[in-house]
N, C-alpha and C positions, 0 to 999 in steps of 0.2 A: 504494500500500500504506500502511495506517495501522496503528499499534500500539494495542492496547487496554491501558490503564493502570488499575490498581487499587491505590490506596494507595502510589503511587510505584513499583510493580513492573509490568513488562510481563507480561501474562497471556494475551495472544492477539493476533490480527491479523485484518484484513480486506483483501482484494485485489479491486479493481474493474478490469475491462477495458472499454474503450469502443469502440463501433463506430457504424455508421449503418444504420438499418433503414427500408426502404420501408413495411413493414407497420405500423410504429409512428410514421411521419411524421417521421423525423429521427434525431437521436442517441439511442442507447440504451446501456445498460451491463449488465454481467453480474457478479454476485458470483462471482468465480473461486474464492475461498477465504474462509471465515470459520472461525476457530478460537478457542476459549476453553479454557484449561487445565481439566481435569476438576475440579480443586480449587476452581475459581471458577465453575463452572456452577450454574445455578439461582438466581443473584443478580441477574438482569436485564441482565447485560452484553451478551448476544446481541441482545435487542430494542433496547437503547440503541445498539448498534453499527449495526444495520440502519437505525434512525432517522437516525443520523449519515450513513450512506451515502446515504440518500434526500436529505438536506439538501445534500450535496456534489453529487449529481446535479441537483437542482433549480437550484442556483447555476450549474451548467455548461450548463443548457438541455437536459438529458437528458429524453427523452419517456417512456422506460420503463426499469424496472430488473428484471432477470431473475435467477433463481438456479436451481440444480438441486439436487435432493435424492433420495436413494434412497428409494423408497416404503416400504421396510422400516424406515427410520429414523423411527419414529413420533414420538419426542419432537421431532426437528428439523422434521418435516413439520407437526406440530401448531403449533409455534412460528411457522413461516413463514406458515401460514394465518392465525393469530391476528394477525400483523403486517400483514396485508392483501394478501399475495401470493395469486394465484389459481391454481388447478389448471386449466390450459387444456386438459387432456386431450391434450396433445401429447407425443410421445415423442422425446427427444433421442437421436439416433444419432451415433456417433463412429466415424471410420475413421482409424487412425493412419497417417500418410504416411511418416514417417521415425522411426527410433529414435535415441536419444541414444548417442553413442559414449562409451566409458569413459574 
């Protein structure tokens, strides 16, 4: 997890998780969360953060970086496509196995 700093203030974060993929020939990573406070959006912090994450991944020998986005979140989808992510026309399915206890 890395914090996003703007002018000395923390305004967001990015969380990467790492795994191994036969499909992508080795280590891969997933952007589990990326968040920028609404008051700081539109200033290029998201794209800069994704470039930072790519650099971290490259330094660690990661072969592919993935992220998920709701297709209805057009601003985010547009930004991710502009950043070089591909729509592979795959559907990510999720099955919760256990619930958190209070």
